[in-house]
Every structure is written in C-alpha cells, then in structure tokens.
N, C-alpha and C positions, 0 to 999 in steps of 0.2 A: 409189157413192156417196163412199165415202172418198175415192176418186183423185180423185173430182171437187171435195172441197171443199178435198184440196190443191193441186192445178192452180189455182183460185181464187185461193187463198189466195197463193200463191207469186208469180201474175201480176198481180195487182191493185196497181196503183199505187198504191192510196191506202195501201197497208202495206207500202211498201218498208221503210221505218224498221224492220221485223221481223226483221229479217236472222240473229239468233241462233239459235241450234240448241236452245236450251231452248224459245224460244218458238214455233217451229216444231212440236215435239214436242209441248207443251202445247195448241196450236190441233188439232193432228192426232189427240190424245187426246180432246178435248171434242167433235170433230165424229164420233167413234165412239162405239157402246155397248161395253160390253165383250164382248160374244157376239160382236161382228164383230172384234175384236183376237184370241179365240181361234182365228178362223179363219185368221189368218196366224202366228200363233207364241204360243210360253207367256208366262203375265203374268208380273208381279210384281207386289204390294199390299200394304199395311196395315191393320191395325184401331187404331182408338184408341178411346176412349169419353169421355163428356162427364163433366167433372167437376161435382164438387158444389157446390165454391166457387169464388167470384171468381179467386180465387188460382189455384186450378188452372186457371180458365179464360185468363189471363192467359199463364200457362205453355205452355199448349197453344195456343194463339191470338193471344198477342200478337206484338208487333214482336219479330223473331228469336227467337219461339217453337218449341216441336216442330214444330208441322206445316211452317212456313217452313222446318227445316232438312230434314225428310222430302222437300220437293218437290225440294229439288239430289238427291237419287237417282233423282228420274226414275220416282217407281212410275206404272202403269198407274190403278189407283185407290187410295182411300183409303176404307175404309167405317168407319161410327161405329155404337156398339153402341146400344140401346135399353131404359134403364133398368128392371132387375128388374121385374116387375110393370106395367111400360107406367110407370114413373115416369122422371123426369127429361127427360122431351120434349121440354120446350124447351130445354133445354141441347143437347140430342141435336140438334136445328135450327139453333142457334145455331151449333155446331160445323161443321154442313154448309154453312150459310148462307158462313159465313169458306171453307171449300172451294171453294164456288160462285163466290164474289168473287172469287177468286186466280186461278182459271181454269187454274190449273197441273195440273189431273189431272180423272180421274171422280170424285164422290163417290157413294158405294153407304149408303143408311140400313138399318140392322137394324129388325125391324116384327113385332111378335109379335099374339096373341093375346089376351094376359090382359087380361082386365077389358074388352074391348071389343065393341062392339055395331055389327051391320052398319052400321047408320049413323055410329058415331064411324069405323071403318074408311073408310069411306067417302068422311067429311069430313075424316080427318087426311091418309089419301093424297092426295085433291085439293089439304089445304096445301102438303105437299111440289111435288106436280107446278106449282103456283104460285110457288113457290119454285126451281122449275126444276131438281128432285131426282125425276130418273124412272129410277135404278136401285135394287133392292130386296132385301133379305137375307130372305123372308119365313120365318118362324119359329114354332112353338106360344108357345116360351119357357117359362122356368124357372119352376115355379109356386112362387109366395112361401108361407112356411113355414106350415104349417095348411091351406094350400090344397087342394080335392080334386081340383078343376079350374080349367078358365081362368075361370069368373065370365064367362063371356062367350060370345056368340050362336057362335064358331066355336069348334072343338077341336082340330082338329089343322093342323100346315100344311099338308097336301093341300088342305083345304077354302078355308085363306086364299089359295093359289096359285090356284084355281079362280074365287073369288068376284075376286080381281083382275084376272083374264082377262075374267069376266064382265063384271064392271061400268069396266074402263078398256081393253081389249082390248091393243094392244101399245103404251100408251106406256109402260108400266113392263119395262124388261129386270129379269126375276126368277132372285137366287140362291136355292138352299134348302140345308139343312145337309145331310149325309151322314156317317153314324157306322161307319165299321171296324170297331169291334168291336159293333156293334149299340146302339142306343139304349137307356140303363139300363132304362129302362121301358118297355121294347119285350118282348114274350114269347118272341123268340125273333132270331136274325140272319137268316135266313130272312125271316121273315114284315117286319123294317126292310127287306130288300132291296127287298121286293114294294111294301112305302109308297115308297121313292124311286122306283121304277117310276110309280106313281102320279103322285106330283108331276111327272112327266117329261111324264104323259100328258095332266095337267090343265096343262100350260103354261110349266112352270120351264125356262129357258136355261142354267143352270152350276151345278154343286155347290162348296161348300165344305164340304170333310171338315173334321171333329173333331177333336182332338188324338188321336193313336196314336203309340207310341212303337215296337209290337211291328210290324218290318216284316213279317216273316212274315203276320201275319194281315192287312196292307193288301194285299200281293199275292193274299190269297186273296179278301178282298171284292172289289179291283177285276178278276181275272177272274169273278168272280161276277156283280155289277152288269153286268159288260159281256154275260156270259151270258142273263141276265135282261132283257136289250133296252134297257139303261140305257147314251144313247149320247153325254149330256149331258158336255161338260167337267170336267176335274175340276181343281180349285184345292185345293191342301193347305195346312189352317191350321197355322202352326208355332208353337209356344210355346218363346221362348227362355230356356233352361234358365241361371239365373243364381242361386238362392239353393233350400238342401236343402228349407227349410221351404216354400215357393213348389212347389217341385216335388211334395212330396208333396201338398199341398195340393188343386194341378190335378187332380192321377190319383186323387183319393179323396173330393174334394168333391162333385161332381157327375158325373162319366163313368165312376167304376169302371175306368180305364186299367190297364192290364199296363204295369208298368216293367220294362225288359228287363235282361238281365244284365249289361250295360255300363253301364249307366246306374244299377245297383243298386251296382254294384262302384264309382264314383265318387262315390256318397253314402258308401258304406261307409268310402270312403278318409278322407275328409274331415268325415265325424261330430264334430259336436261335443255335447260332454259336457256335462250329462245327457242333452238333447235339443236341436234345434235352434231350435225354439219359446220356449225359455226365455229370457226378457230378460237375465238376468245368470247365465250360465251359468259353473261354475267350470272349465271349458277354459282353461288358461292360452292355450292357441292359437287360441284362436276367431276373433279377426280376419283372423290369416294363412288358417285354415281358410277361412273365407269365400271372400277374395280368391283362394286357389288352385281352389274349388272353382267360382267364377263363370267361370275362365278355363277351367277342363276340361268345365265344362258349356257354353259357348258352342263350344267346338272341338266337340264330342258333338254340337249343333244343325246347325253346316256338315255335319260324315258324315253327319246323316240326310238334309239337303237332298240331298247327292249320291246317297243311295240313291234319295230320291224321284224327283230328276229321272231316274235309272237306269231307271227304271220306264216313262218316259214321260210323268209327268203335265203336267195345261195348264196348273198354275201354282202360283205360292209364295205365301203369303198369309202373312205375318206378323204377329204380336200386338204389336204396337209396345208397349204399354202405357203409354201418351203419356209415353214415352222416346225419346230420340232414338242415343245412344251404343253400346250395345248390339246393336240393328237395323241402325245402319250398320255396325258391326264384321262381323257376320253376313252381309249385302249383300254386300259387297267383299270378303273371303275366300271366301266360297262362289260368289263368279262371276254374282251375279245383275244387276250394274249393267252 
C-alpha cells in the first residue's frame, strides 16, 4: 500500500509541483502507519507536551516555533503527552491538530485511563479520529497525588488496549509503554514483562520504553521480553541530560531509575554547592558548572544512543521537552538524521 501511494504521488500530474525531497518524505510518512515503517527500518521521533499558557503554545505551535523547527529534522512521528490526570486535553488536541494540519510527520497522542469511564473513552477517541489522529500511546497514566486508583472504568493499560481494539478495530495504531527496570508499582520485573505480553496479545503494535540508563539492565530486559514472546518493535525513550537537578528528579520522582557510574561521575564533577536545587547557590562557579554539565550530559546522551542502536532497537524517541536546540544537537551528532 505504501509503494502504491508513493507511485501514485510521484506520477500524478496534478502534484508535479511538489518535487522537493521534504514534500515526498512528508507524504510518504503520512501514507504509512508507524507500525508499517518498522517493517522497513528503524524510526526516529520526538515527544512534546501541551503547554498550559498561550505564550507556551505560541512558542511550540506558532510561526517559526519549536514544532516547525523539529520538522526540519524529518522525524517519523511526534507524540504529544496527555496531561497528568487527563488534564489539559484541549491543549493536547490543539498541538496534534497543528501537526496534522502541517502534514510534515505522523502525529501520536498519549491517552490514559485516569478519570475516564468507558463512554468517556469512546467519545474522546472518536474525537481524535474525527480530527484525523489515528495513532495512540495507551497508558494507565500516573495517578494524581492522593489517588489510590484511576477513578475510572479501566484500571490498567492492558484493559485500555483491549477496549480500543474491541470498540475501534484497526482504526488506531497502538503504542504501549515498556519498563526495562520494571514499573515502580509492579510487584516484580517478571510480572511487568507478563503484562507487556498481555498488551501485545490484546492488540498493541509497538513499545516505547521508559527512561533507563542502566544498559546491562536494558539488555537483560530485551532478552527476557523476547523469550517471553514479545515480538513488538521496541522504540527507546531518551531523556536528554541537560541539568543536574532535572536528571536527579527524572530518575527518582516517578521511575526510580538506576543512575549508572558514568552518569554519577558527571554529576559529581559538576556538582553545585550546596545543592543543584538551590536558586542562589554559594558556588562561585555555578554558571560555568551548569554549562559544562550540559555539554557533558548531551555527549553522554549521544553515547547512550550508540549503545541502544548497537542492541538493534527499532527506534529512538527523544523527549524534546518543547525545545529544539538540545535534541537537534543530539540527533545530528548521534547520526540519527
């Protein structure tokens, strides 16, 4: 089907004006699903989040904004997160509508079980389809502070994947999360792997892995999920290392990630006294240390990507954090473009 669409595109006289390589690449991507791209090659993609303010939306979606800059790197898809507890859904669709309208790449929405009844889910997913959005990352979602459960009809991503397939058939390409170190709320890594297999059995198409820096653990997990019968493509989620405080927070706040020795050495070398969270540190070299850590962190991220690619992963998914410069540096110097 992809070949047919491509042949039709380049031979259609009405489209002879669209000869630029970027136009052909964009049309090709829009004609395919992410799952189909994996059948041909590894992917390269970004994640953004829906800003809470109009200023933030303009920076991301406006003329010469971050999205337009990210398009120049020719990503296979861009995903947009779904606010904590299902909040900020309107902004999520606004960002995705922008990506859909621009037609430069595939657009993927995150979607969670949090606070959603089955009717809510059907209605919201139909709205996405009505907007031309047919790729989804199906998640349970992080529970808001103080919540004991999802406060909805579905409680796990396994259930959400099954429900989407039952209600919408093959209208959605479905991604799911994978946790190489095991989900922090799962009783064991083995149980977590069995749930990943269940997501596949329920109709998921590919995996986006959670943040992990421990490459030995990642290799162990990759071998184990394959042994368990998980055959889905694995797209690795990569968080650019740019600040000490951000790195520590990302490791501990939600995921309980192991920080490997090399990363800890970089943090120690550029440690800001009394601590990197202090808005007014008494460290006279604080600004220079921040700049040096950012450079060392970006280079560490590039080396990490090299190791992932050597494992034969199916894609690299960079968390752009609604910024361009850092991920552009990483993508270019890691040879992803």
